[in-house]
N, C-alpha and C positions, 0 to 999 in steps of 0.2 A: 327533364336529362339528370339537373345537379340532383333531384332526390335520388335517379335511379343508382347514380354514382357512390349516395351515400349509403343507399342501402349495400350496394357490391362492398363497401368499404367495412360495412357491418357485418356483412355475411365470411368479409377475409378473415375478420376479429373474430367471430365464432368459430370457425373451423382452425384457426391457428389455438383457439384456446382448446376443443376439444383434442388437438392433435399435441399438447403440450402438458407433460405427465409431466408429476413431483416423481425424479431421479429415485430408485432404490436406494443409492449409493451418495456422499457427496461430492458434489462438483470440484470444491477443493478439497484438497487432501490435508492439507495443513489443517483444519479444525476438527480433524480426530488423533491428531497425535500429541500426547502427552511429554513431558519432561521424562525421563531418566532420572531413577530417583539411586544416589548412594545413600547408605545405611550406613549405621555402625554396627557392632555385632553381634545386639540384642535384636538388629533386623525390623526396630521399630524407631528408633531416633534416627531423624536422617541429620547427613553432613552437607549433603547441597543437591541441585536440581542442575541439568542440562537441556537444554531444548529448550521446549513448548512446554512452558510451566502451565499445565491444564492438570484438574482434578475434577472427574465427574461427584457430580451429586443429584440425589433425584429430589423435586417440588419439597417433599413434603419435609427437609430437613432443613430448608431457607426459612425464615423466620417471615410471617406474613409482614412485619412493619419492613422489611428491607424489599421483598417482592414490591410492592406498595411504591415504596420509593423510586427504583427502575420506572415503573410505569408511571411514577408524575415526573420523570427527569424526562422520559423518551418517546411514550404516546399515551395519555391519560383517558384515551376513551376507547382503550385497548380491550376491556371487558365487553364492550355493545358493538365496535364496529366491524366491516364485513372483511378487516385484515390489511386492506391496500387502503392510499389518501388520495383520493382524484386530485387535491390542490397540488400535491404533491409531484405526483403523474406530470400535471399539465407544467407545472415549471420546468422538470427533466425534459418535457418532449421542447418546449421554449428555447432552451437553454443548449439544446442539440440542433434545432433547425440555425437557432441565430451563430452556432458554431462554436459553442461553448462548450463543456464536457456536465454528462449527468451528476446528479447531487442530490444531497439529502432530499428531507423533508417524508422520508419514509417511515410507515409504522414500525411497530415491531418485528408484525409476522413479514412485510417486504423484508426486512435487515437482515431474519433468518434466513427466507428464500434466497436472498443477494449471497449475503455470506459462508453460508452452508452447502446450497444445491446449485450454486452456479459458480463460474468460471470469473480469472479475475478480466476479463477483457471490458472496455468501455463502450460500449455500442446500444444506439435504440431498439435492436431487435433483444437484446440482454434485457435492456428494461422491459419490455413487454412480456419477455417470460418471466421476469420477475414480478408483473403483475397476477399472470394468469398462475402462476406456483403459490403466490400467498390467498390468492381466492380459492385454492382447492387443500391448503395445507392442512386446514380444519377438520374436515373429512378423512384427509389422508391418515394425522394425527390422533384423532378421534374428540379433543379438547383445548378450548383455549391455557388449558393449565399444560398440555405436553408441550401446546406452541410456544409459552413461558420458559418451562425445563429448559427446553433445547439451545432457546436464547441467552438462558443464565450462562449454559456451559461453553457457551460459542463463543462471546464477547470478548473483545480486550481491554483490560482497564490498565496496563500502562506496567512498570516494573517486569516486564517478561510472565504476566498474569493473564494467562487466557479461563475466562471462568469464576463464576463469584467464590469458590471455594478458596481455588489459589488468592484470589487477587483479596481474601479474606486473611488469608495468611503471610501475603505480602506487604499489606499495610498494618495491620494489624495484630500479626502473629498467632492468630487464633482461629479456630473453627468457626466456620459462618454462619453455624446456629448458635454462637456467643454472642454476636452482634447485636449492640445497642439502634434504636433509632437513629441518633446522630450519625454513628459507624454506615450505617445502612445507606443513608442520603450523601453520605459522601461518594459514598461506593456508586451510586446511580448519578451523579453529578459527573462525576469523572468521566461515563463511559462517552460523552459529546466527543471531550480532545484526551484522549488518554493518551499519557505523556507529555499532557502540557497541562491541565489540573491537576496539582500534588499539593499538599500542603509543605511539603520538604522540599519544594523550589528555592535555590537560592535567591529566584528572582522576586521582588515584592509585589511586581506590576502582576506577575502569574499568580502570584499568592492573592491576590485580592480580586483577581478574577474567580478565581475555585471557590473562594469564598461567596462570591456572587453567585453563582451557578448553585454553589450548596443552597441559597438561601432561595432558591428560585424552585429545587426539589423540596423543600421546606413548606413552603407558598402553595406547593400543590398538594402536598400530602393534605394540610387544613382543608384547602377546596372541597377535596374527594371525600374527608372525613374520615383519614387514615391515621391523624394524628391529632390529639388534645389541643386545645390552645395552650394551656399549662404546659407539655412537651415543645410546640411551639416555640414558647417565652424561654424555656431554660435551654434550647438547643440553639438559637437561631442566630446569636453574633459572638459566636464561641467555636471556632472548628475541630474537629475529636483530635486525639494527639496520635500521630501515627509514628511510625519507625522510623527512623531518619533514613532516606533512601533502601532501605529495605538492607536485607546481609548479604554480602558479599558473597557467590559462590565459590570463590579462588580466597577466599580473606583468610588471615592467619593459616595455622596447621590445613584447614581446609583444602587450601592448593595442593600440597604435595599429596592428601591424600588421594582426589580424584585422579590427579593426574597420575598418580602409581597404578591406581585400579585400572585406569584405563587402558596403561601400557599393557600390563599384564596380560589382560586378557584380550589383547588384539594380536600382542606375540608369541603369548604361549597356550592359548584358547581358541584362536580364530575368529571373535568375535570382535569384530571390528566399532571403531568410535561411530559410524553410519550407523551400525544398526543397531547400537546403542541409543542412539537419536531416532531415529525413527521410527525403532518399535517400541521405544519406551519405557525399556526392562529394570528391573528392579536389583540393584546390587548391591547384597550385603556382604559387607568387607569385615574384615577380621579386628579391627581398630575395637577396644574397648573405652568407651565417652570415659570413664573416670581415670583410668590410667592415662588418656590422654591429656587431660586437664591434671592431673599430678606429674607429667612429664614437665609439661610448660611451668608452672608451679615451682618445679623442682631446678629449675634453669633460672627464673628469674627473683629465686630468693635467694639463691646461693652467688649467682655470677654477680661480682660491683657492677653497678650502673644498668645501663639499657643495653641490653642486649643487640637492638636493632643499633644503635652508635658505634658499636664492634665493627660493624661492616665499615664504616672510616678507617679503620686502625686494622683493616684483612684480617681481621680475627675471627673464624668461625665456629660454629659448635652444629654438634651432631649428635645423638642421642636413638639409639635404637633397642625395643624389649622385643623378645621373640619368645612362644610359648617351647619350651625346650619338647613337649611329648609329640610333638605335629609341626613345628613351622610358622605358624600364624602366627603374625606382626600383632605386637599386644599395642602398643604406643610407639611414637616417634619422635622425634624434635626435629625438623629438618633444617630449622631456618627461623629468625625472628618471625617474618610474613613473607607467605609468597608473593603477596600483591609489592613487596619491597625488594624482596630477594627470592627469585625464582628456581635459581640454583639451591637443588636439593641436594643437603650435605650428608644425608644417610644412604643413598645410593647412587649418587655420583661425587661427593665429593670424598676425596684419601687423602690421608697424613701418613707420616712418617711412622710406621708402629712401635718402634723403640722397644723394651723390654716386654710390651704385650707380646710379641712372639714369641718368647722364651717356652710357653706350654706347649707351643707346638713341637719344637725340640724334645722336651722332656717325654711327650707320648710317643715321638718317635723311638725314642733312647729304650722308654718301656718295652715297648711293641719288638724291638729287635735283641729283647731276652736280658736288659740290663734291670739292676734291682736300683730303689730307692737308696740303697744303702751304700752302692756307688760312691768312690770317694774322687772328688775333679780340683783342680787348683783354685783355691782362693785368695791367693798373694795377688795383689794390685799392682800394675807395673812392669809385668814379665811378656816376655815374647813366645811365641806358641810357632812351630813350624807345621808343615802341610799336614802333618800326622795327629796335629795334639801333644807333642810334647816340648814341654818346657827348655830352652834352648837362651844362650846368652844374648841382651838386647845386643842388637845391630847384625846378627847373622845372618850372612847373604841368603836372601828368601823368605827369612819370617815374615811373620806378622808385625806390625808395629806393635809398642808396648800397650797394654789394654787396662784403663783404669777402672778402679771397681769405687763404689761409692761407700763401702764396706771393705776394709781391709782387713781378708780375716789371713791369720795366718798358716799356711801348708794346706794339707788336705782339707774338704770338705764334701760332707755327705751333698746327693741332690737334694734334700729337703730344704736344709741348710742354706745352699747357693740358690733355690726358688723361693725362699723367704726374703733372703738379700737381695736378689737380682744380682747375683754374682755375674760380670761381665766375662771375663776370665773363665772363669766353670763353664760358662754355657757358650762360646767359641770353642773351648775346650772338648767341650760335650758334642757340638755340632760337627767337629770335624772327626771324631769317634766313631759318631753315626753314620755320616753322611751328609750332606747338605744337601743331595739332590733325593734324598730320601724324606725328607724334612719336608722339601717341596713338594712333592708326591704327596703326600698328607694332605698339606696345607689344603691343596685344590683338590682333593677328595672331600675337605670339611668346607669347600664351598668359595675359597680365596680364587679369587681371579686370575686365571695361569700368567695374563699379563702382568700381574703385581707382583708375582713370584719368579716366574720362571726366568727371566732376566738373571736372578740369583743364583741358579743351581751351584756355581762353584765359588761362591763367594760365603765366608764364612759370617762375613757383615749379617750374613740374612738371621742369625742367632739373634742377634740386635736389633733386627728391625728397622735394617737400611733402606727396606723395601715399604712403600705405601700399601696401606691396605682403608677398607671402606668399613664403617659403622656397622650396617646387616652384616657385613662379613665376618667381622668379630663379634657379634651375639649368635650368629647361625655356627659361628664353629667352636665356641665354647658352649653352646648347645651340646655337643658330642660328645664332650665330658661330662656335663651333668643328665644326660636321661643313658648312659652307659654305653656308647659307641656308635649310636646313630645317626647319620644325617640326614636331616629335612629339610628341603626345600623352603627358603624363607617365601613369603609369599603373604598378599593381604587382601584379597577375595575367596569368600565362603562359600558364596550361592549366587546362582542368577538368576532370576524369574521373569518370566513373562508378565505385564503390567496387570493382567486380570486371571492371574494362576497361583495357585500356591507350588505349582509343580516346578521341578528345573526347567529352566530352559535349555541347557546342557549340560550335562555331568564334567563336572570339570578334573582335571588332569594333571598333578603338579609332578614334579622332577621324582621317579622312583627311590626309594628312602635305601641309602646306602649304608649296610654295616662295617664303619671305619676300624675299631679298635675291640678287642674283646675288653668284657666289664673289669678283669682283673687290672687289664692296662688305667683305665676310668679311675678306679675307685683310687689307686695310689697316686695319679695325677689329681686326685679331687683332695686328698689329704695334704697334697705337698701346697698347695694352692690355701686351703683352709690357713695354715700357717701364715701367707702372706697379710691376713690381716688382725692374726695375734698379736700381743705385744712384742718388740721387736722387729716387727715386719715392715712392710714399706708401705701397706694401707692400711692400719689402725683407723683412721677415719671412717673407711667403711663397712666396718663391723655394725651387724646389726643385735639389739638386745635380746631378742628372743627366738631365734634362730640361724644354724649354720651358714656361712659364706663363704666360696672360695671366689680366688679373682688373681689378675695381675696388675700391678702398675705398668705405667710405658712412657717414658719422659728420653726425649732425643737432645742430643747435644744442641747447645744454643737455644734451648727450650722452646725451638721451635715450634712443637705437639707434645703434648699430653694425653693420656690415657689412662680411664680404669674402666678392664673391662671383668664383671664378675656375673656368681650365677648364683640362686638357692636352686634345690631340684627340678622347681618345674617352671624356671621364669630365669633368662640371661640375658642383662642388660649389658650395652658399651657406651660408654660416654669419652668422645673425645671433643677437643680444645684444641685451635690450632691455627698458625699466622699463612697465609698462602702467597708473603713475601719472603715468606725464609727468616723474618728477624722473630727475635727471643721476646717471648708473650711477654708482657705487663697488663697488668690489670687493678686499677686504683691503686697505680701505687708500690705495687708488689714488684719487687725484682725479679722474680723469676717465678714460676706455675710449674708444678711437679703433680705427676700423675698421681700421688699420696693424698694431694693436697684441695683444689677445687674439685676436679674431676671422680672423687673420692666421696667428695661430700655430695655431689650433684645426685652420686648414683644413690647415696644412701638414700638422699632427702625421695627422690622417685620410689625406691624400693619399700621404705616405711611404708607407703601409701598403697603400693601394689600389692603385698603381700597381706594389710591391712583384715582380718576376719578370715586367713585361711587360715589349714593346719601349719605347725613349725617343722615339715618334711624334715628326716634327717638325712644325709649320705652314708652311703655302705661303707664299713670302714674299710682300711687301706688291705691291698691282699698281702704287701712284701713279696710281690714274686718278682721272678727273674735271679740272676746269677750277680754276684757283687765282684764290680772290678776297682785296682785298686789304681787309676790315672794318677794320680798326685801322693807325693808322701806326707804322713803325719807328720808334724814339729815336734823334735827332740823334746824328749822329756825333760822340766828344770832336775837340775842337781837335788836331792832331799838332804844332803849333810852338806854345812856349811865350813870349811876351817876356820877356825879358830880367832883367825887373825883378818878374816873377812869381815865388814863392817857388816851388821844386819841390816834386812830392811824390816823396819817396824809399820804396820798397815793402822795402826790405831784404832783396832776395829772393822775397818772397812773389808776386811778379805781380800786386800787387794796385795800386802807383803805376807811376810813370815808371823803368823801371829794366827790373831781371831780370824775367824771366818773360812778358814783354810782346812781343817781339819788335824794340824798339824798343833803342837805343844808353843806356847810363846815365847820366845826367844829371850831369857831371861834378862837379855843386853837391854832388851828393850824398855824394862819396867820403869826406866831411869827417863826414858824419851816424853814429853808432854803431849796430851790426847787432845791435838788438834787440827785441824784440816791441814795438811801440805801446801806449802805457798804455791800460786800459780805456777810459778818456773819448770814447777814439778811435776803438773798435771800432762797427759797427754795430748796430743793436736784433736781439734774436731775431727770427724771426718764429714758430717753434714752442715747445713747452716742451721738446723734449730737448734734454739737455748739448752745448754746441759751443763750443769755446775760441775760435772764430772772432770773436762776438758778444756784445754783454754784455744778459747777462737782466734785468737792473737798468732798462735803458731801454723804454719804450714803443715796441710796432711798430707803431704808427702814431699820428695824433694823437688817436682817439678810440675808444679800445680798448671795447669793448664791456665792460661791467661783467659779464659773465656768461661772460667769455673767458677762457681761460689765465692772461694777464699781470695781471689784475683779481682773479681766486681769488687769487694771491700776493702782488698789493698790494693790497689791500683799504683801508688807509689812507689810500693817494694820490688827490689830490682829483679825478683827473681820470676815477677809476671811479667809475662813479653806481651806486646803492644799490636799484635797480627793486623794486620789490614782487613777488616770487616768483609765478609763475604758479599757480594752486591745481590741483592734482591732479584727477584725475575716478574714476568709480568702476571696480573689479576686485579679480580675488582669485585665487586660482589655480584655480579653477574658471570664470573668466569670459573672456571674449573683452577683450581689450586693448582699452585706450580710446582712442577714433578720435584724432590726430594734431593738430595744429595746422595750420590749410591757409592758410599765407602763405608767403611766402619766408623760407628760414632760411639763416642763416648757418652753413657746412660750417667742421669743423676738419680735415679730410685732405685 
């Protein structure tokens, strides 16, 4: 009876075996998933991977010593066994009967059957299916080599690496074909307990266990004759060196790049993050590897101290560089490290624009048909009414007196007003052309309506009382550089399926919009080129081998500072700001100006970004439009002097009646000594920069602001007010910057 029962059991086993096919598709969908891979603009260099980090490889690409290391670790009889382990199966049956759960002891073939062809359920029936499939796999796949190949592409190694190729890159940073004996032995050792066995572990006990397992593999390779005694002795006592935990996917600038690419794909292209991960899509970004390196180097070489430590002082820095011909973002500096500061200073961060907003006003005036030769008020400390007319200070309804860093006498043309960043002149110009028209153009050039819309009726927009983002500034100034067309800035160039060179989907960005005619942009470019010339506010940004156009921006109390500049094909914005509305202070510098540190960062980056490229030239000015006289030129000085009037002798320096002014030297000056005038005769300095031709101890104006540079240096003077400091707002390393004040500001550049 017992015999009949046993025979019946065997018959059932035979029927079950016959009716258990090798599935055509894997039962575990995860084993075929690969990571979504993000590449730099060249489509070859990786930025990072998300999801299942798996990369398929054929067996012929895996060195023989690596194959044998895996076999020595997991199944030393692999080449000769039938594909399953009776001992392992018996132990699994006993554990299940006794109330435990199924466990190891499987051959490589059984592991493949379990991990690739079956689901994750832990039952006896699954164990028998595993047995039956493993017995049929060799016939199904055709050879032991195919079984090993599929196994090596399926197994998990830790560090989010699935498959031998991904593991090789995660642990050693190189292709599997380049692994030596010890490296192959370590990967073989790790398979038993991935995530636990790792030489880079912080736990000394786990490192010892890893070494013991590694030595077990080397001993197995020696026994099977797959390693020489010499190599065994050479590698036995020393674990191979691995990357220290691997490269963090989001570390450094990578997090800013990847997160932005994911956002653009989901928001603008209809490709969800789930699609990216489940289908293992290949995303080629617009980021240029060399320019990304140059951006980081520029920031870290110019900014005093560690940029990461500036977060504790609520100081943020952003850099955005855009290809002016198509809107592709070449490089960014979103913050010191995404893992330390996930808040992105390029797309999310905003700071008061300051004078970097003035080019939008200039372009609008030119668009309205006014010429660069038009004149505006250059004097500091005057008031304007709502039409832009100069009125006495204190006139009801008039703007408060507007201060300039350069106190030009009377009328100045728009070129000089731009070069010297005249606040009075630009507020007057904005009132003449209509602030709402400036806002309309700014929005067409990519500035978010929520940042400029609320200021449609405020002349202070001309002085940048509004916040703006670095990416918007780079894209906006690109319009000037390329002749008047706005391109939506974007960071994704192409998306492919994992095994195809064809586009997964054709990408479509916002349609390019022509904002200005080329006659306008030619004149804007000419005016902005003067900013980096001697006497301009950004000489520090001048490049030695090509033309540069740009604009500085510094807000009241030096809360934020900008330099936005461009050459014909690259526009780059750099900003440094304090999100607590406190004065910027770096390494003991009392104040930071747009023409200083941000201009130097810009130059350092652009020097590298333009290296090896032709020095394209801007087309000359068009000098279009009609000339308007919105300010009166100063009255000419008298050419004749009464005999009894004291002569003004310049002693050869061109400041008085004599040498250097085109008139004969007054004979009465002949007896005057040829020496510099005493300091009491020098005019007051208008900027904090050292200048031997002016007296820094004299106030630059009748009532200098208490928060200006002069009163900061002369706090003891009675004319310096002691207003209570405006309280700062909330903020922190991962919080959006605090909104800036919404009134006309005094700019320092």
